[in-house]
C-alpha positions in Angstrom: 52.9 58.6 52.7 53.5 60.4 49.7 50.5 61.8 48.1 51.5 60.6 44.8 51.1 57.0 46.0 48.0 57.7 47.5 46.4 59.2 44.7 47.5 56.3 42.5 45.9 53.7 44.7 42.8 55.5 44.6 42.5 55.4 40.9 43.7 51.7 40.3 41.2 49.0 38.5 40.8 47.0 35.6 42.4 48.7 32.3 40.6 48.5 29.1 43.0 46.1 27.7 41.9 44.1 30.4 38.2 44.3 29.6 38.8 43.4 26.0 40.6 40.3 26.7 37.7 39.4 29.2 35.2 40.0 26.4 36.9 38.3 23.9 37.2 35.0 26.1 33.4 35.3 27.0 32.5 35.7 23.4 34.6 32.5 22.3 33.1 30.7 25.3 29.4 31.8 24.2 30.0 31.0 20.5 31.4 27.3 21.7 27.9 27.0 23.8 25.9 28.2 20.8 27.8 25.7 18.3 27.2 23.0 21.0 23.5 24.2 21.2 23.0 24.1 17.6 24.5 20.6 16.7 22.2 19.0 19.3 19.3 20.8 18.1 20.2 19.7 14.6 20.9 16.1 16.0 17.5 16.1 17.4 15.6 17.3 14.5 17.2 14.8 12.2 16.8 12.0 15.0 13.0 12.9 15.0 12.6 13.3 11.2 14.2 9.8 10.9 11.9 8.4 13.8 8.8 9.6 11.8 9.7 8.6 8.7 10.7 5.1 10.1 7.4 4.8 11.9 5.2 5.9 8.8 7.1 3.3 6.6 6.5 0.7 9.1 2.6 1.2 9.3 2.5 1.4 5.4 4.4 -1.7 4.9 2.0 -3.4 7.6 -1.1 -2.1 5.6 0.3 -3.4 2.3 1.5 -7.1 3.8 -1.8 -7.8 5.4 -3.9 -7.1 2.3 -1.5 -8.6 -0.1 -1.2 -11.7 1.7 -5.1 -11.9 1.6 -5.2 -11.8 -2.2 -6.7 -14.7 -3.9 -8.7 -16.1 -0.8 -11.6 -17.5 -2.0 -12.7 -19.4 1.1 -11.0 -22.9 1.8 -9.8 -23.1 -1.6 -7.7 -20.3 -3.1 -8.5 -18.6 -6.6 -5.8 -20.8 -8.5 -6.8 -23.9 -7.1 -10.2 -23.1 -8.4 -8.7 -22.2 -11.7 -6.7 -25.2 -12.6 -10.0 -27.4 -11.5 -11.3 -25.9 -14.7 -14.9 -25.6 -13.4 -15.6 -22.0 -14.2 -14.9 -21.1 -10.5 -14.9 -18.6 -9.0 -17.9 -17.7 -10.8 -18.2 -13.8 -11.0 -21.9 -12.9 -11.5 -21.4 -9.4 -12.6 -21.7 -8.8 -16.4 -19.4 -5.9 -16.8 -16.6 -7.6 -14.9 -14.8 -9.0 -18.3 -12.1 -11.3 -17.3 -8.7 -9.4 -17.6 -10.1 -6.0 -18.4 -9.3 -4.1 -15.1 -12.8 -3.9 -14.0 -12.7 -3.2 -10.3 -15.0 -6.0 -9.8 -13.1 -8.6 -11.8 -12.6 -11.2 -9.4 -11.0 -13.6 -11.9 -7.7 -11.7 -11.3 -6.7 -11.5 -7.7 -3.5 -9.2 -8.1 -3.2 -6.6 -10.9 -0.9 -3.6 -11.4 -0.2 -0.4 -13.2 3.3 1.0 -13.6 4.1 4.7 -13.5 6.1 5.7 -16.5 10.0 5.5 -16.1 9.9 4.0 -12.7 11.4 0.6 -13.2 14.7 -0.6 -11.5 17.2 1.2 -13.9 15.6 4.7 -13.8 15.8 7.4 -11.4 13.1 10.3 -10.3 14.5 13.9 -9.5 12.8 15.0 -6.0 10.7 18.1 -6.3 10.1 17.6 -10.0 6.8 16.8 -11.7 6.6 12.8 -12.2 4.0 11.1 -14.5 1.1 9.1 -13.4 0.5 5.5 -14.9 -0.9 5.3 -18.2 -3.5 3.1 -19.8 -5.6 2.9 -16.6 -9.2 1.8 -16.7 -11.8 4.0 -16.2 -12.5 3.7 -12.6 -8.8 4.2 -11.5 -8.7 7.3 -13.4 -11.0 9.0 -11.2 -8.4 8.2 -8.1 -6.3 11.0 -6.8 -3.1 9.2 -7.7 0.1 11.6 -7.6 2.7 11.1 -10.2 5.4 8.4 -9.9 3.4 6.1 -7.9 2.7 2.3 -9.0 -1.2 1.4 -8.6 -1.7 -2.1 -6.6 -5.1 -3.8 -7.2 -6.0 -6.9 -4.8 -9.1 -9.0 -4.8 -10.3 -11.3 -2.1 -12.9 -12.4 -0.2 -12.4 -10.8 3.6 -10.8 -13.0 6.0 -13.6 -13.7 8.3 -16.8 -15.0 7.0 -20.3 -16.0 8.5 -21.9 -19.6 8.1 -24.7 -19.7 5.9 -28.0 -21.4 7.2 -30.5 -21.0 4.3 -30.4 -20.2 0.7 -33.8 -19.5 -1.1 -34.7 -21.1 -4.4 -34.4 -19.4 -7.8 -32.9 -16.5 -8.9 -31.9 -13.5 -6.7 -31.4 -15.8 -3.8 -31.7 -15.0 -0.5 -28.9 -16.1 1.9 -29.6 -16.4 5.5 -27.1 -16.5 8.7 -27.1 -15.3 11.9 -27.8 -11.7 12.5 -25.2 -11.3 15.2 -22.4 -13.3 13.6 -23.5 -11.1 10.2 -22.1 -8.3 11.7 -18.5 -9.3 10.6 -19.6 -8.4 7.1 -19.6 -4.6 8.1 -16.2 -4.6 9.9 -13.5 -2.4 8.7 -15.7 0.8 8.5 -17.7 -1.1 5.9 -21.6 -0.1 7.1 -23.4 -0.9 3.9 -21.4 -3.7 2.0 -22.7 -4.4 -1.5 -20.2 -7.2 -3.1 -20.1 -10.7 -1.7 -18.5 -14.2 -2.1 -20.0 -17.6 -1.2 -17.8 -20.3 -0.9 -17.6 -23.9 0.1 -14.6 -26.3 -0.6 -15.5 -27.0 -4.0 -17.0 -23.8 -5.5 -16.9 -20.0 -5.1 -19.5 -17.4 -6.5 -19.0 -13.4 -6.5 -22.0 -11.6 -6.5 -23.8 -8.3 -6.2 -26.3 -8.4 -3.1 -28.1 -6.0 -0.6 -27.4 -6.6 3.1 -29.7 -6.7 5.7 -29.6 -8.2 9.5 -29.3 -11.8 9.0 -30.0 -12.0 5.0 -28.1 -10.9 1.9 -30.3 -10.8 -1.1 -28.4 -11.5 -4.5 -29.0 -9.1 -7.4 -29.8 -12.2 -10.2 -27.9 -15.2 -9.5 -29.2 -18.4 -8.0 -27.1 -19.7 -5.3 -28.8 -23.1 -5.0 -25.7 -25.3 -5.6 -24.3 -24.6 -2.0 -25.3 -26.8 0.8 -26.0 -24.8 4.1 -24.8 -25.7 7.4 -24.5 -27.7 9.3 -24.4 -30.4 6.5 -22.5 -28.3 4.1 -19.5 -25.9 4.7 -20.8 -22.9 2.8 -19.8 -19.5 4.3 -20.5 -16.0 3.2 -17.9 -13.3 2.9 -17.7 -9.5 1.9 -15.9 -9.3 -1.4 -12.9 -6.8 -1.6 -11.6 -4.9 -4.4 -9.0 -2.6 -2.9 -6.5 -0.2 -5.0 -3.3 1.1 -3.2 -1.4 4.3 -4.3 0.0 7.4 -3.1 -2.2 10.3 -3.4 -2.2 13.7 -1.2 -3.5 14.1 2.3 -5.9 17.1 3.6 -2.7 18.6 5.1 -1.0 18.6 1.3 1.6 16.0 2.1 2.0 12.9 0.0 0.3 9.7 1.6 -0.5 6.0 1.2 -4.1 5.7 0.2 -6.4 3.1 -0.3 -9.8 3.1 -2.2 -12.5 0.4 -2.1 -14.4 -0.8 -5.2 -18.5 -0.6 -4.7 -21.1 -2.5 -6.1 -21.5 0.1 -8.9 -18.4 -1.2 -10.0 -16.5 2.4 -9.2 -14.1 3.3 -6.3 -15.4 4.9 -3.2 -13.5 8.1 -1.9 -9.8 7.5 -1.1 -9.0 6.6 2.5 -5.8 8.0 3.8 -4.0 5.6 5.6 -0.5 6.8 6.3 0.8 10.3 5.9 4.6 10.9 4.7 5.0 8.2 2.0 6.1 9.8 -0.9 6.3 7.1 -3.6 5.1 3.2 -4.2 7.1 0.8 -6.2 5.9 -2.7 -6.9 7.3 -5.7 -8.5 5.9 -9.2 -9.0 7.5 -12.5 -8.7 6.1 -15.1 -11.5 5.6 -18.7 -11.3 8.1 -20.7 -13.4 4.9 -22.0 -15.2 4.3 -19.8 -18.3 0.5 -20.8 -19.0 -1.0 -22.2 -15.7 -3.7 -24.7 -16.7 -5.0 -28.4 -15.7 -2.3 -29.6 -17.6 0.7 -27.5 -16.6 0.1 -26.7 -13.1 2.1 -23.9 -11.1 5.1 -25.1 -9.6 5.5 -22.4 -6.8 8.9 -21.4 -8.0 9.3 -17.7 -8.5 12.1 -17.6 -11.4 11.2 -14.1 -12.6 10.6 -10.7 -11.2 8.9 -7.7 -13.4 7.4 -4.6 -13.2 3.7 -4.3 -13.9 3.9 -3.6 -17.7 6.3 -6.7 -18.1 3.9 -9.0 -16.7 0.9 -8.6 -18.9 0.4 -6.1 -21.7 -3.2 -6.8 -22.6 -6.5 -6.2 -20.9 -7.9 -9.7 -21.8 -7.9 -13.4 -20.8 -4.6 -13.6 -21.9 -3.3 -11.1 -19.7 -5.4 -12.2 -16.6 -3.5 -15.6 -17.2 -0.2 -13.7 -16.9 -1.6 -12.3 -13.7 -2.1 -15.6 -12.4 1.2 -16.6 -12.4 2.2 -13.9 -9.5 3.2 -15.6 -6.4 5.1 -13.0 -4.9 4.8 -9.2 -4.6 7.9 -7.0 -3.6 6.8 -3.4 -2.3 9.0 -0.6 -1.6 8.0 3.1 -0.3 9.9 6.4 0.1 9.0 8.1 3.3 9.9 11.4 4.1 10.0 13.5 7.9 6.8 15.6 7.8 8.6 18.6 8.1 12.4 20.1 7.5 14.8 17.7 9.8 18.2 19.3 8.7 19.0 16.6 6.2 21.7 17.3 3.7 21.5 16.3 0.1 23.7 13.4 -0.7 26.8 14.4 -2.7 27.1 11.2 -4.4 24.4 9.0 -6.2 25.5 5.9 -4.6 24.0 7.4 -1.5 20.7 8.6 -3.0 17.8 6.4 -1.5 16.5 3.7 -4.1 13.4 1.9 -3.9 13.4 -1.4 -5.7 16.1 0.0 -7.8 14.4 3.2 -8.6 17.0 6.0 -7.9 15.6 9.5 -6.2 18.0 11.9 -7.0 18.2 15.2 -5.0 16.3 18.4 -5.8 17.7 21.1 -7.1 16.9 23.0 -3.9 17.4 20.9 -0.6 14.1 20.9 1.4 16.2 19.6 4.3 13.6 16.3 4.6 14.7 13.1 5.8 14.1 10.5 3.7 14.5 7.2 3.5 13.5 3.9 1.3 12.0 0.8 2.7 11.1 -2.6 0.9 9.2 -6.0 1.7 8.9 -9.3 -0.1 5.6 -10.8 0.5 4.6 -14.2 -0.7 1.2 -14.6 -1.8 0.2 -17.5 0.8 -3.5 -17.7 -1.2 -1.3 -18.9 -4.2 0.1 -21.9 -2.6 -1.2 -24.3 -5.0 -3.4 -26.8 -3.1 -3.9 -25.0 0.0 
């Protein structure tokens, strides 16, 4: 064998060109794997953000739907039916709670709202911008930590579960007796020391401030002797609820749906955080076709007009209260966002922007990559079904 051929075989191997080609092929394959992984990761983040936003919106709407449906509950006869009977019911035995004033304990008005500026169905808000809070608020509502752009919804009603009344003492400062074990119903939902109560039968209803103890509530002032105790009467004792819904800021700095209860002092307790990630709340009201509800002009039950709060009533007086009594439907819309960046891209056309009851949310100047979606619900006020 030739020495030259033997030497050539000993030095045979992979050339530099072959190594470079292999590296390029490997790099292309690696880039493909990275792209597939990145796309899968983005899709997973987007799906997780959408799921969280949807879940939060569902919880928020459930809270709102439950309490909105209770608005106007005054025992076995609702507030609207009491009003058209023209017998002075429900009697609000609280001097400061002037009808229509917006006082937290004005139980003559069961549904009352306050509109954030420039948030009607034809308006738009820019995400990330500073939004205005509702104006002309009653003093008690001004103390709540309301975020800009959020409507405020106030609901008043007697709690869904009451206690049969077994005794009522004579004279002022009536003592209302009941079974102590059953009376624990009055302290449900975390209200350990209730101070505002309602008493009702199928003819009358009274709201009063009282002191709760096991088996007895002592009214602060009024005489409640017109009620017949059980078993011969149908009198029930309830905790009276006045609740304000709005958007506030959670302890983590995120926007959240919040709720505050009115106390016997005529102010609101500390706001209770319900659902994090709710960025905006919009409310519209469906009005009965009867413009002035009275004994001679009864409600029809036909909802023919829907308006924002400022178009329902413009005065804080008895006339304004009459307008709020026309409300038989409440529409709510919430804007929910993911708790963190979810690789969401900003919409490129206005038609794709999220909308809540017609209010458009325009993209921010700098996209924060959060997933956002608007959710709506229409709730009929079952306690406004006249004659129930």
